[in-house]
Biotite code that builds the C-alpha atoms (Angstrom):
import biotite.structure as struc

atoms = struc.array([
    struc.Atom([245.714, -78.598, 6.684], chain_id="A", res_id=1, res_name="MET", atom_name="CA", element="C"),
    struc.Atom([244.957, -75.733, 4.229], chain_id="A", res_id=2, res_name="ILE", atom_name="CA", element="C"),
    struc.Atom([242.437, -75.086, 1.121], chain_id="A", res_id=3, res_name="VAL", atom_name="CA", element="C"),
    struc.Atom([243.581, -72.700, -1.046], chain_id="A", res_id=4, res_name="MET", atom_name="CA", element="C"),
    struc.Atom([241.096, -70.705, -2.899], chain_id="A", res_id=5, res_name="ASP", atom_name="CA", element="C"),
    struc.Atom([241.293, -70.337, -6.532], chain_id="A", res_id=6, res_name="THR", atom_name="CA", element="C"),
    struc.Atom([242.867, -67.491, -6.777], chain_id="A", res_id=7, res_name="HIS", atom_name="CA", element="C"),
    struc.Atom([245.242, -68.195, -4.505], chain_id="A", res_id=8, res_name="THR", atom_name="CA", element="C"),
    struc.Atom([245.995, -71.690, -6.422], chain_id="A", res_id=9, res_name="TRP", atom_name="CA", element="C"),
    struc.Atom([246.613, -69.354, -9.503], chain_id="A", res_id=10, res_name="VAL", atom_name="CA", element="C"),
    struc.Atom([248.628, -66.813, -8.159], chain_id="A", res_id=11, res_name="TRP", atom_name="CA", element="C"),
    struc.Atom([250.654, -69.884, -6.356], chain_id="A", res_id=12, res_name="TRP", atom_name="CA", element="C"),
    struc.Atom([251.401, -71.438, -9.448], chain_id="A", res_id=13, res_name="THR", atom_name="CA", element="C"),
    struc.Atom([251.790, -68.833, -11.785], chain_id="A", res_id=14, res_name="SER", atom_name="CA", element="C"),
    struc.Atom([252.321, -65.368, -9.829], chain_id="A", res_id=15, res_name="ASP", atom_name="CA", element="C"),
    struc.Atom([254.077, -65.918, -6.362], chain_id="A", res_id=16, res_name="PRO", atom_name="CA", element="C"),
    struc.Atom([254.478, -62.455, -6.064], chain_id="A", res_id=17, res_name="ASP", atom_name="CA", element="C"),
    struc.Atom([251.261, -61.864, -5.656], chain_id="A", res_id=18, res_name="SER", atom_name="CA", element="C"),
    struc.Atom([250.417, -63.906, -2.282], chain_id="A", res_id=19, res_name="LEU", atom_name="CA", element="C"),
    struc.Atom([250.747, -62.457, 1.404], chain_id="A", res_id=20, res_name="SER", atom_name="CA", element="C"),
    struc.Atom([254.043, -62.910, 3.110], chain_id="A", res_id=21, res_name="ARG", atom_name="CA", element="C"),
    struc.Atom([251.643, -65.607, 5.866], chain_id="A", res_id=22, res_name="ALA", atom_name="CA", element="C"),
    struc.Atom([250.021, -66.721, 2.622], chain_id="A", res_id=23, res_name="ALA", atom_name="CA", element="C"),
    struc.Atom([253.166, -67.915, 1.157], chain_id="A", res_id=24, res_name="GLU", atom_name="CA", element="C"),
    struc.Atom([254.542, -69.400, 4.645], chain_id="A", res_id=25, res_name="GLU", atom_name="CA", element="C"),
    struc.Atom([251.573, -71.362, 5.381], chain_id="A", res_id=26, res_name="ALA", atom_name="CA", element="C"),
    struc.Atom([251.709, -73.112, 1.423], chain_id="A", res_id=27, res_name="ILE", atom_name="CA", element="C"),
    struc.Atom([255.497, -73.411, 2.973], chain_id="A", res_id=28, res_name="HIS", atom_name="CA", element="C"),
    struc.Atom([254.497, -74.941, 5.743], chain_id="A", res_id=29, res_name="SER", atom_name="CA", element="C"),
    struc.Atom([251.990, -77.682, 4.604], chain_id="A", res_id=30, res_name="ALA", atom_name="CA", element="C"),
    struc.Atom([254.058, -78.697, 1.484], chain_id="A", res_id=31, res_name="LEU", atom_name="CA", element="C"),
    struc.Atom([256.138, -81.783, 4.008], chain_id="A", res_id=32, res_name="PRO", atom_name="CA", element="C"),
    struc.Atom([253.007, -82.903, 5.340], chain_id="A", res_id=33, res_name="HIS", atom_name="CA", element="C"),
    struc.Atom([250.792, -83.108, 2.045], chain_id="A", res_id=34, res_name="SER", atom_name="CA", element="C"),
    struc.Atom([248.146, -80.621, 3.700], chain_id="A", res_id=35, res_name="HIS", atom_name="CA", element="C"),
    struc.Atom([247.811, -78.569, 0.727], chain_id="A", res_id=36, res_name="LEU", atom_name="CA", element="C"),
    struc.Atom([244.436, -79.211, -0.734], chain_id="A", res_id=37, res_name="CYS", atom_name="CA", element="C"),
    struc.Atom([241.856, -77.089, -3.270], chain_id="A", res_id=38, res_name="ILE", atom_name="CA", element="C"),
    struc.Atom([238.895, -78.254, -3.939], chain_id="A", res_id=39, res_name="SER", atom_name="CA", element="C"),
    struc.Atom([237.707, -79.639, -7.225], chain_id="A", res_id=40, res_name="SER", atom_name="CA", element="C"),
    struc.Atom([235.290, -77.160, -7.931], chain_id="A", res_id=41, res_name="VAL", atom_name="CA", element="C"),
    struc.Atom([238.350, -74.799, -8.675], chain_id="A", res_id=42, res_name="SER", atom_name="CA", element="C"),
    struc.Atom([239.668, -75.890, -11.853], chain_id="A", res_id=43, res_name="PRO", atom_name="CA", element="C"),
    struc.Atom([236.174, -75.590, -13.008], chain_id="A", res_id=44, res_name="TRP", atom_name="CA", element="C"),
    struc.Atom([236.104, -71.752, -12.053], chain_id="A", res_id=45, res_name="GLU", atom_name="CA", element="C"),
    struc.Atom([239.943, -71.287, -13.317], chain_id="A", res_id=46, res_name="VAL", atom_name="CA", element="C"),
    struc.Atom([238.459, -73.047, -16.846], chain_id="A", res_id=47, res_name="SER", atom_name="CA", element="C"),
    struc.Atom([235.161, -71.021, -17.023], chain_id="A", res_id=48, res_name="LEU", atom_name="CA", element="C"),
    struc.Atom([237.422, -67.576, -16.667], chain_id="A", res_id=49, res_name="LEU", atom_name="CA", element="C"),
    struc.Atom([239.766, -68.651, -19.310], chain_id="A", res_id=50, res_name="VAL", atom_name="CA", element="C"),
    struc.Atom([236.762, -69.748, -21.548], chain_id="A", res_id=51, res_name="ARG", atom_name="CA", element="C"),
    struc.Atom([235.098, -66.134, -20.544], chain_id="A", res_id=52, res_name="LYS", atom_name="CA", element="C"),
    struc.Atom([238.332, -64.332, -21.819], chain_id="A", res_id=53, res_name="GLY", atom_name="CA", element="C"),
    struc.Atom([238.734, -63.342, -17.748], chain_id="A", res_id=54, res_name="ARG", atom_name="CA", element="C"),
    struc.Atom([241.992, -65.233, -17.236], chain_id="A", res_id=55, res_name="MET", atom_name="CA", element="C"),
    struc.Atom([245.062, -65.760, -19.306], chain_id="A", res_id=56, res_name="GLU", atom_name="CA", element="C"),
    struc.Atom([246.744, -68.950, -18.561], chain_id="A", res_id=57, res_name="LEU", atom_name="CA", element="C"),
    struc.Atom([250.258, -69.564, -21.055], chain_id="A", res_id=58, res_name="LYS", atom_name="CA", element="C"),
    struc.Atom([249.877, -73.116, -21.004], chain_id="A", res_id=59, res_name="LEU", atom_name="CA", element="C"),
    struc.Atom([246.183, -74.625, -21.768], chain_id="A", res_id=60, res_name="ASP", atom_name="CA", element="C"),
    struc.Atom([243.878, -75.219, -18.784], chain_id="A", res_id=61, res_name="VAL", atom_name="CA", element="C"),
    struc.Atom([243.900, -79.004, -18.888], chain_id="A", res_id=62, res_name="SER", atom_name="CA", element="C"),
    struc.Atom([247.558, -79.120, -19.239], chain_id="A", res_id=63, res_name="GLU", atom_name="CA", element="C"),
    struc.Atom([248.159, -76.342, -16.432], chain_id="A", res_id=64, res_name="TRP", atom_name="CA", element="C"),
    struc.Atom([245.355, -78.886, -14.343], chain_id="A", res_id=65, res_name="LEU", atom_name="CA", element="C"),
    struc.Atom([247.663, -81.603, -15.076], chain_id="A", res_id=66, res_name="ALA", atom_name="CA", element="C"),
    struc.Atom([250.814, -80.337, -14.067], chain_id="A", res_id=67, res_name="ARG", atom_name="CA", element="C"),
    struc.Atom([249.232, -79.365, -10.405], chain_id="A", res_id=68, res_name="SER", atom_name="CA", element="C"),
    struc.Atom([247.302, -82.682, -10.204], chain_id="A", res_id=69, res_name="GLU", atom_name="CA", element="C"),
    struc.Atom([250.870, -84.331, -10.763], chain_id="A", res_id=70, res_name="ALA", atom_name="CA", element="C"),
    struc.Atom([252.741, -82.666, -7.545], chain_id="A", res_id=71, res_name="LEU", atom_name="CA", element="C"),
    struc.Atom([252.686, -85.213, -4.772], chain_id="A", res_id=72, res_name="PRO", atom_name="CA", element="C"),
    struc.Atom([251.929, -82.449, -2.189], chain_id="A", res_id=73, res_name="PHE", atom_name="CA", element="C"),
    struc.Atom([249.110, -81.516, -3.357], chain_id="A", res_id=74, res_name="LEU", atom_name="CA", element="C"),
    struc.Atom([244.979, -83.030, -2.646], chain_id="A", res_id=75, res_name="ARG", atom_name="CA", element="C"),
    struc.Atom([242.064, -82.202, -5.147], chain_id="A", res_id=76, res_name="PHE", atom_name="CA", element="C"),
    struc.Atom([239.179, -82.602, -2.634], chain_id="A", res_id=77, res_name="ILE", atom_name="CA", element="C"),
    struc.Atom([236.252, -83.607, -4.253], chain_id="A", res_id=78, res_name="PRO", atom_name="CA", element="C"),
    struc.Atom([232.556, -82.049, -4.576], chain_id="A", res_id=79, res_name="VAL", atom_name="CA", element="C"),
    struc.Atom([230.942, -84.754, -2.600], chain_id="A", res_id=80, res_name="ASP", atom_name="CA", element="C"),
    struc.Atom([227.610, -84.425, -1.251], chain_id="A", res_id=81, res_name="ASN", atom_name="CA", element="C"),
    struc.Atom([228.217, -84.199, 2.001], chain_id="A", res_id=82, res_name="ARG", atom_name="CA", element="C"),
    struc.Atom([230.357, -80.666, 0.783], chain_id="A", res_id=83, res_name="ILE", atom_name="CA", element="C"),
    struc.Atom([227.497, -79.514, -1.905], chain_id="A", res_id=84, res_name="ALA", atom_name="CA", element="C"),
    struc.Atom([224.656, -80.046, 1.119], chain_id="A", res_id=85, res_name="VAL", atom_name="CA", element="C"),
    struc.Atom([227.279, -77.794, 3.607], chain_id="A", res_id=86, res_name="GLU", atom_name="CA", element="C"),
    struc.Atom([227.398, -75.202, 0.825], chain_id="A", res_id=87, res_name="ALA", atom_name="CA", element="C"),
    struc.Atom([223.466, -74.926, 1.090], chain_id="A", res_id=88, res_name="ASN", atom_name="CA", element="C"),
    struc.Atom([223.430, -74.404, 4.735], chain_id="A", res_id=89, res_name="ASN", atom_name="CA", element="C"),
    struc.Atom([226.438, -72.614, 5.337], chain_id="A", res_id=90, res_name="LEU", atom_name="CA", element="C"),
    struc.Atom([225.486, -70.343, 8.777], chain_id="A", res_id=91, res_name="PRO", atom_name="CA", element="C"),
    struc.Atom([224.691, -66.915, 9.420], chain_id="A", res_id=92, res_name="GLY", atom_name="CA", element="C"),
    struc.Atom([225.377, -64.669, 6.450], chain_id="A", res_id=93, res_name="VAL", atom_name="CA", element="C"),
    struc.Atom([227.953, -65.396, 3.518], chain_id="A", res_id=94, res_name="ILE", atom_name="CA", element="C"),
    struc.Atom([227.223, -64.000, -0.088], chain_id="A", res_id=95, res_name="HIS", atom_name="CA", element="C"),
    struc.Atom([225.260, -66.506, -2.865], chain_id="A", res_id=96, res_name="ASP", atom_name="CA", element="C"),
    struc.Atom([228.490, -67.429, -5.108], chain_id="A", res_id=97, res_name="ASP", atom_name="CA", element="C"),
    struc.Atom([228.194, -70.817, -5.856], chain_id="A", res_id=98, res_name="PRO", atom_name="CA", element="C"),
    struc.Atom([232.322, -71.434, -5.908], chain_id="A", res_id=99, res_name="ALA", atom_name="CA", element="C"),
    struc.Atom([232.921, -69.498, -3.257], chain_id="A", res_id=100, res_name="ASP", atom_name="CA", element="C"),
    struc.Atom([230.095, -71.561, -1.172], chain_id="A", res_id=101, res_name="ARG", atom_name="CA", element="C"),
    struc.Atom([231.842, -74.935, -1.649], chain_id="A", res_id=102, res_name="MET", atom_name="CA", element="C"),
    struc.Atom([235.231, -73.397, -1.153], chain_id="A", res_id=103, res_name="ILE", atom_name="CA", element="C"),
    struc.Atom([234.439, -72.693, 2.209], chain_id="A", res_id=104, res_name="VAL", atom_name="CA", element="C"),
    struc.Atom([232.499, -75.437, 2.615], chain_id="A", res_id=105, res_name="ALA", atom_name="CA", element="C"),
    struc.Atom([235.325, -77.871, 2.252], chain_id="A", res_id=106, res_name="THR", atom_name="CA", element="C"),
    struc.Atom([237.268, -76.143, 4.642], chain_id="A", res_id=107, res_name="ALA", atom_name="CA", element="C"),
    struc.Atom([234.748, -76.654, 7.234], chain_id="A", res_id=108, res_name="ARG", atom_name="CA", element="C"),
    struc.Atom([234.542, -80.580, 6.092], chain_id="A", res_id=109, res_name="ILE", atom_name="CA", element="C"),
    struc.Atom([237.928, -80.461, 6.548], chain_id="A", res_id=110, res_name="LEU", atom_name="CA", element="C"),
    struc.Atom([238.560, -78.679, 9.625], chain_id="A", res_id=111, res_name="GLY", atom_name="CA", element="C"),
    struc.Atom([240.936, -76.827, 7.838], chain_id="A", res_id=112, res_name="ALA", atom_name="CA", element="C"),
    struc.Atom([241.910, -73.105, 7.188], chain_id="A", res_id=113, res_name="THR", atom_name="CA", element="C"),
    struc.Atom([240.990, -71.098, 3.928], chain_id="A", res_id=114, res_name="LEU", atom_name="CA", element="C"),
    struc.Atom([243.769, -69.063, 2.672], chain_id="A", res_id=115, res_name="ILE", atom_name="CA", element="C"),
    struc.Atom([241.821, -66.267, 0.540], chain_id="A", res_id=116, res_name="THR", atom_name="CA", element="C"),
    struc.Atom([242.365, -62.868, -0.277], chain_id="A", res_id=117, res_name="LYS", atom_name="CA", element="C"),
    struc.Atom([238.349, -62.303, -0.556], chain_id="A", res_id=118, res_name="ASP", atom_name="CA", element="C"),
    struc.Atom([237.242, -59.950, 2.122], chain_id="A", res_id=119, res_name="GLN", atom_name="CA", element="C"),
    struc.Atom([233.787, -61.323, 1.643], chain_id="A", res_id=120, res_name="ARG", atom_name="CA", element="C"),
    struc.Atom([234.988, -64.825, 3.132], chain_id="A", res_id=121, res_name="ILE", atom_name="CA", element="C"),
    struc.Atom([237.512, -63.354, 5.306], chain_id="A", res_id=122, res_name="ARG", atom_name="CA", element="C"),
    struc.Atom([234.381, -61.669, 6.882], chain_id="A", res_id=123, res_name="ASP", atom_name="CA", element="C"),
    struc.Atom([232.702, -64.657, 6.869], chain_id="A", res_id=124, res_name="TYR", atom_name="CA", element="C"),
    struc.Atom([233.124, -65.775, 10.978], chain_id="A", res_id=125, res_name="PRO", atom_name="CA", element="C"),
    struc.Atom([232.088, -69.775, 10.476], chain_id="A", res_id=126, res_name="HIS", atom_name="CA", element="C"),
    struc.Atom([235.643, -70.695, 8.559], chain_id="A", res_id=127, res_name="VAL", atom_name="CA", element="C"),
    struc.Atom([239.209, -70.190, 9.171], chain_id="A", res_id=128, res_name="GLU", atom_name="CA", element="C"),
    struc.Atom([240.994, -68.467, 6.888], chain_id="A", res_id=129, res_name="THR", atom_name="CA", element="C"),
    struc.Atom([244.313, -66.827, 6.354], chain_id="A", res_id=130, res_name="LEU", atom_name="CA", element="C"),
    struc.Atom([245.682, -63.584, 3.908], chain_id="A", res_id=131, res_name="TRP", atom_name="CA", element="C"),
])
């Protein structure tokens, strides 16, 4: 099972050439088993970036999200109470970005590999990452 970081999801849907070869292969391998997951904090993060003008999509955010939600092999993982508490109690030292903490907590709770280019997350030893 894998969890895609927000930028990984965006690149996978709109600019797959930005993905590393390993990330692309891991995503492709997860598809037939429906083991491809995204934290529900990622749509919030995408809509925030679009609203602030830091990201552009070819579609309205709601339509873009609906197209991802319609993919039968993709699962959105809600930020439930367990994930919310884990995000605040992550072991060791990790930066304070709340979205990143929720995404890391999601991967940890699921026992999943997190696909991310974010070096700060990749340096965090308490979650398995791939790029």
